[in-house]
C-alpha positions in Angstrom: -73.8 7.5 82.3 -73.4 5.0 79.6 -71.7 1.7 78.6 -72.7 -1.9 78.4 -72.8 -4.3 81.4 -71.6 -7.7 80.3 -73.2 -10.9 81.2 -70.5 -11.6 83.7 -71.9 -14.9 85.1 -72.9 -16.4 81.8 -71.0 -19.6 81.2 -70.8 -20.4 84.9 -74.1 -19.7 86.8 -76.1 -20.3 83.6 -75.4 -21.1 80.0 -73.8 -18.6 77.7 -75.2 -20.3 74.6 -78.4 -18.5 73.5 -80.1 -21.6 72.1 -79.4 -23.7 75.1 -80.5 -21.0 77.5 -83.7 -20.3 75.6 -84.6 -24.0 75.6 -83.9 -24.2 79.4 -86.0 -21.2 80.2 -88.8 -22.3 77.9 -88.8 -25.7 79.6 -88.9 -24.2 83.1 -91.8 -21.8 82.2 -93.7 -24.7 80.5 -93.4 -26.8 83.7 -94.8 -23.8 85.7 -97.8 -23.2 83.6 -100.6 -22.2 83.7 -99.4 -19.9 86.5 -101.1 -18.9 89.7 -102.6 -15.6 88.8 -104.9 -17.0 86.2 -106.3 -19.4 88.8 -106.6 -17.2 91.9 -107.2 -13.8 90.5 -107.8 -13.7 86.8 -109.1 -10.1 86.8 -106.0 -8.8 88.7 -102.8 -7.2 87.3 -99.4 -8.6 88.2 -97.6 -5.8 90.2 -94.4 -7.6 91.3 -92.6 -10.9 91.8 -90.1 -12.2 94.3 -87.7 -14.7 92.9 -84.3 -16.5 93.6 -80.9 -15.7 92.2 -78.9 -18.9 92.4 -77.5 -20.9 89.5 -80.3 -22.0 87.2 -79.6 -25.7 87.9 -80.6 -24.9 91.5 -83.2 -22.2 91.4 -84.2 -21.8 87.7 -87.4 -23.9 88.1 -88.5 -22.0 91.2 -88.0 -18.7 89.4 -90.2 -19.8 86.6 -93.3 -19.9 88.9 -93.1 -16.2 89.2 -92.1 -15.3 85.7 -94.8 -17.4 84.1 -97.4 -14.9 85.3 -95.9 -12.0 83.5 -97.9 -10.7 80.6 -95.3 -8.8 78.5 -98.0 -6.8 76.7 -98.8 -5.1 80.0 -95.3 -4.2 81.0 -93.4 -1.1 79.9 -90.9 -0.6 82.8 -89.3 -3.1 85.2 -87.8 -2.2 88.6 -85.3 -4.8 89.6 -84.2 -4.8 93.3 -81.4 -7.1 94.6 -79.0 -7.3 97.5 -75.3 -6.5 97.5 -73.2 -9.5 98.2 -69.7 -8.1 97.5 -69.7 -4.4 98.6 -71.0 -2.6 101.6 -73.7 0.0 100.7 -75.1 2.4 103.3 -78.1 3.0 101.0 -79.1 2.0 97.5 -77.2 2.2 94.2 -78.1 2.6 90.6 -76.4 1.3 87.5 -74.1 3.6 85.4 -74.7 1.4 82.3 -77.3 2.1 79.6 -77.4 -1.5 78.3 -77.5 -4.9 80.1 -76.2 -7.8 78.0 -77.7 -11.3 78.2 -77.1 -14.3 75.9 -80.7 -14.1 74.8 -80.8 -10.4 74.0 -79.8 -7.0 75.4 -82.0 -5.0 77.8 -82.3 -1.3 77.7 -81.7 0.6 81.0 -84.1 3.4 81.8 -81.5 6.1 82.0 -84.1 8.8 82.5 -85.7 7.1 85.5 -82.2 6.3 87.0 -81.2 10.0 86.6 -84.5 11.1 88.3 -83.8 8.8 91.2 -80.3 10.1 91.5 -81.6 13.6 91.7 -83.4 12.7 94.9 -80.1 12.5 96.7 -80.9 9.1 98.1 -78.9 6.9 95.7 -75.3 6.5 94.7 -74.0 5.2 91.4 -72.3 1.8 91.3 -69.2 1.3 89.2 -69.4 -1.1 86.2 -67.2 -3.6 88.0 -69.4 -3.7 91.1 -72.5 -4.0 88.8 -71.0 -6.9 86.9 -69.7 -8.8 89.9 -73.2 -8.8 91.6 -75.2 -11.9 90.6 -78.4 -11.0 92.5 -79.5 -8.7 89.7 -77.9 -10.6 86.8 -79.6 -13.9 87.5 -82.9 -12.3 86.7 -81.8 -10.7 83.4 -82.1 -13.8 81.1 -85.6 -14.5 82.4 -86.6 -10.9 81.9 -85.1 -10.8 78.3 -86.7 -14.1 77.5 -90.2 -13.3 78.8 -90.2 -9.7 77.4 -88.7 -10.6 74.0 -89.9 -8.4 71.2 -91.5 -5.9 73.6 -90.4 -2.3 74.1 -89.6 -1.9 77.8 -86.9 -0.5 80.0 -85.1 -1.6 83.2 -84.3 0.2 86.4 -81.8 -1.9 88.3 -81.4 -1.0 92.0 -78.8 -2.6 94.3 -80.1 -2.4 97.9 -77.5 -2.2 100.7 -77.6 -3.2 104.4 -80.0 -0.5 105.4 -82.0 0.1 108.6 -85.8 0.1 108.9 -86.0 3.9 108.6 -84.1 3.8 105.3 -86.3 1.0 104.1 -89.3 3.3 104.7 -87.7 6.2 102.9 -86.9 4.1 99.8 -90.3 2.4 99.9 -92.2 5.7 100.0 -90.0 7.0 97.2 -90.6 4.0 95.0 -94.3 3.8 95.7 -94.9 6.6 93.2 -93.5 4.3 90.5 -95.2 1.2 91.8 -98.6 2.9 91.4 -98.1 3.7 87.7 -99.7 1.3 85.1 -97.2 -0.8 83.1 -94.6 -0.8 85.9 -93.5 -4.2 87.3 -91.3 -4.8 90.4 -89.0 -7.8 90.6 -87.3 -8.5 93.9 -84.3 -10.8 94.0 -83.8 -13.0 97.1 -82.8 -16.5 98.1 -84.1 -17.7 101.5 -82.4 -19.7 104.3 -78.7 -20.4 103.8 -78.3 -23.3 106.3 -75.1 -25.0 107.4 -71.8 -24.4 109.1 -70.3 -22.8 106.0 -73.1 -20.1 106.3 -72.6 -19.9 110.1 -76.3 -20.6 110.5 -77.5 -23.9 112.0 -80.9 -23.1 113.5 -82.7 -26.4 114.2 -85.8 -27.1 116.2 -86.1 -30.9 116.5 -89.8 -30.6 117.3 -90.3 -29.9 113.6 -88.8 -33.2 112.5 -85.7 -33.5 110.3 -83.4 -30.5 109.8 -84.8 -29.7 106.4 -88.3 -29.7 107.8 -87.2 -27.2 110.5 -85.7 -25.0 107.8 -88.9 -25.1 105.8 -91.0 -24.2 108.8 -88.6 -21.3 109.5 -88.7 -20.0 105.9 -92.5 -20.3 105.7 -93.0 -18.4 108.9 -91.1 -15.5 107.2 -93.0 -16.0 104.0 -96.3 -15.7 105.8 -95.3 -12.3 107.2 -94.4 -11.2 103.7 -97.8 -12.3 102.5 -99.3 -10.2 105.3 -97.5 -7.2 103.7 -96.1 -6.4 107.2 -92.6 -5.0 107.1 -92.5 -4.5 110.8 -93.4 -8.1 111.6 -91.0 -9.3 109.0 -88.2 -7.3 110.6 -89.1 -8.6 114.1 -89.0 -12.2 112.7 -85.5 -11.5 111.2 -84.3 -10.1 114.5 -85.7 -13.0 116.4 -84.5 -15.9 114.2 -81.7 -14.3 112.2 -82.8 -16.3 109.2 -80.2 -15.9 106.5 -82.5 -14.5 103.8 -80.0 -12.6 101.7 -82.6 -10.4 100.0 -84.2 -9.3 103.3 -83.5 -5.6 102.6 -84.9 -5.6 99.0 -87.9 -7.5 100.3 -88.4 -5.0 103.1 -88.1 -2.1 100.7 -90.7 -3.7 98.5 -93.0 -4.3 101.4 -92.7 -0.6 102.3 -93.3 0.3 98.6 -96.6 -1.7 98.7 -97.5 -0.2 102.1 -97.1 3.4 100.8 -98.8 2.7 97.5 -102.2 4.2 96.9 -103.5 0.7 96.0 -102.1 -1.1 99.0 -105.4 -2.5 100.2 -106.1 -3.9 96.8 -102.8 -5.7 96.5 -102.0 -9.3 97.6 -98.7 -11.1 97.9 -98.8 -14.9 97.5 -95.9 -17.4 97.5 -96.3 -19.8 94.7 -93.3 -22.1 94.9 -90.7 -23.3 97.5 -87.7 -25.6 97.2 -84.4 -26.4 98.8 -81.1 -27.2 97.1 -80.9 -30.4 99.2 -82.6 -31.9 102.2 -80.4 -31.5 105.3 -80.4 -34.5 107.6 -77.1 -34.0 109.5 -75.4 -31.0 111.1 -72.6 -31.4 108.5 -75.1 -30.8 105.6 -75.9 -27.5 104.0 -78.6 -26.1 101.8 -80.1 -22.9 100.3 -83.8 -22.4 100.1 -85.6 -20.8 97.1 -89.0 -19.3 96.9 -91.1 -17.4 94.4 -94.0 -15.0 95.1 -96.4 -12.9 93.1 -97.9 -9.5 94.0 -101.1 -8.7 92.3 -104.0 -6.3 92.6 -106.8 -4.4 91.0 -105.5 -0.9 91.8 
């Protein structure tokens, strides 16, 4: 265990210039203010967020609608769950690095917690090259570093593989112990529908209007099941429609985590922003959907 994970996608997916990146993130967060939590449940604590992981020019604004509700004074440990786009994983994997670099500041990995999770026998260790090539985790790092700047906190990055429903339950139950502890925040990385021939997904119900409207209705049907905190119904939805939500397994693990938590009944999940990279009008078009949600509660 040890070493530094470089900001592998800086300079391509987002700016590698600290001042430029800080200004961009500050602008996105300002546009998202005052946030949803202060309006809907001012006495609640933020327990988690779901956010996108595309290039910031596409999804940076949507991500801000989740991050704006983070109170850095209340966070000591962040669990970051993201899907694996490049390697096949039969389970979940933990980083081998002790530091994650970003252009706006380094992030300390919680080596102790990663080691404790490894001792459960349920995780494998990802190589540094696998860690660096995966963008689903990295795209959240500048936001985390920016929002938490000056605070003493640590990060537990978890890459979630293409696991079945039983494994999602196992990981959810295991992580619920951490979810229940004060100062712990969960961040789940996922884009939503990848639509178009290049994604091999062209679901379209013309009763819903234009293609982009059909995509939105499909996405929001899944989002409503996430808000219901129903991992079983969310999986049934995925099986029925095969919506190309790339973070479906991290989302499902998170739903199981909430379900197994001692404070489940006191927690709510609410989507706070939705966008599409473009509005598809023809079958030759393509788009990716982005959404942000917050999980909050009194427990």
